[in-house]
C-alpha positions in Angstrom: -0.2 0.1 -0.1 1.4 3.2 -1.1 1.8 6.1 1.7 -0.1 9.3 0.7 1.7 12.4 1.2 -0.3 15.9 1.8 1.1 18.8 0.2 0.7 21.8 2.3 1.1 25.3 0.3 0.4 28.9 0.6 -0.3 31.2 -2.0 -1.1 34.8 -3.0 -2.7 36.4 -6.0 -2.8 40.1 -7.4 -4.4 41.6 -10.7 -2.0 44.1 -12.3 -3.6 46.6 -14.4 -1.0 48.1 -16.9 -1.6 51.5 -15.2 -0.3 49.9 -12.0 3.2 49.7 -13.1 5.8 47.4 -12.1 6.9 49.0 -8.9 3.4 47.7 -7.6 4.1 44.3 -8.6 7.8 44.3 -6.7 6.4 45.9 -3.6 3.7 43.5 -3.2 5.9 40.6 -3.9 8.5 42.1 -1.4 5.7 42.2 1.4 5.1 38.4 0.9 8.5 37.4 0.9 9.0 39.2 4.0 6.3 36.7 5.4 8.5 33.9 4.6 11.4 35.7 6.3 13.5 35.4 3.2 15.3 38.7 3.7 17.5 37.4 6.4 17.6 33.6 5.4 18.0 34.3 1.5 18.6 37.7 0.5 20.0 36.9 -2.9 17.0 34.6 -3.5 14.9 37.6 -2.9 16.7 39.8 -5.2 16.5 37.2 -8.0 12.5 36.8 -7.4 12.2 40.8 -7.6 14.1 41.0 -10.7 12.0 38.1 -12.4 8.7 39.5 -11.2 9.8 43.1 -12.7 10.8 41.3 -16.0 7.6 39.1 -16.2 5.0 41.7 -15.5 6.9 44.0 -17.8 6.8 41.6 -20.7 3.2 41.0 -19.8 2.1 44.5 -20.0 4.4 45.3 -23.1 3.8 42.4 -25.2 0.1 41.4 -24.3 -0.7 45.1 -23.9 -3.2 44.0 -21.3 -3.4 43.3 -17.5 -1.5 40.7 -16.0 -2.0 38.4 -12.9 0.7 37.8 -10.4 0.4 34.4 -8.5 3.0 33.5 -6.0 2.8 30.0 -4.6 5.1 28.6 -1.7 5.1 24.7 -1.4 8.1 24.5 1.2 10.3 23.4 -1.6 9.9 26.1 -4.3 8.5 29.7 -4.7 6.5 29.7 -7.8 6.4 32.9 -9.6 3.6 32.9 -12.1 2.5 35.6 -14.3 -0.6 35.3 -16.5 -1.5 37.4 -19.5 -4.4 37.0 -22.1 -2.0 37.0 -25.1 -1.7 33.5 -26.6 1.6 34.2 -28.2 4.3 32.4 -26.3 7.6 34.1 -25.3 10.8 33.0 -26.6 14.3 33.8 -25.5 16.3 35.9 -28.1 19.6 37.3 -28.9 19.5 40.9 -28.3 21.4 43.3 -30.4 24.0 45.5 -28.6 21.8 48.6 -29.3 18.7 47.3 -28.3 17.1 48.6 -25.0 15.0 45.1 -24.5 15.2 41.7 -25.3 17.1 40.4 -22.3 14.2 39.7 -19.8 13.9 36.0 -20.6 17.8 35.8 -20.5 17.7 37.3 -17.0 14.9 35.1 -15.9 16.7 31.9 -17.3 20.2 33.1 -15.3 18.4 33.8 -12.0 15.6 31.2 -11.4 16.1 27.5 -10.7 13.5 26.7 -13.3 11.3 28.4 -15.7 8.7 27.5 -18.1 5.8 28.7 -20.3 2.3 27.1 -20.3 -0.4 28.1 -22.8 -3.9 28.1 -21.3 -7.3 28.7 -22.6 -7.3 32.2 -22.1 -3.5 33.4 -22.8 -0.4 31.9 -21.1 1.4 31.5 -17.9 4.9 32.1 -17.2 6.3 30.3 -14.3 9.7 30.7 -12.5 10.6 28.5 -9.6 13.1 29.6 -6.7 14.5 27.4 -4.3 16.2 29.2 -1.1 19.2 27.4 0.1 18.3 24.2 2.0 19.5 25.3 5.2 17.7 28.5 5.1 14.3 27.2 3.9 11.2 29.2 5.1 9.1 27.2 7.7 
């Protein structure tokens, strides 16, 4: 007989109209990371999460031209940062030119997140990045 394991998770969600700006997304995320006590236990991970939130919300606002939904889910192993937008076109990393102001967002996410992926859904797409704090510093 297989043992069933119960998963405990906590999550937060917020709608981000294009008028709210990316700062609102970072500030909201920062408050939830404080509740996980990561500022003292995993400050580098906090910086990586905030950078990722900035990039993903900016991409949703610029490329989808619409509101975005930001969802944070902590399952005691990974903080999943999900940004949903209604545009069905999936993002693809690209080689930015030296003179381009943009085009580096997904490269940054790839560099700082433990993992990331894009999932199409019936009303747009989700871009999800996973962050694992160092094992010795996991939030309880």
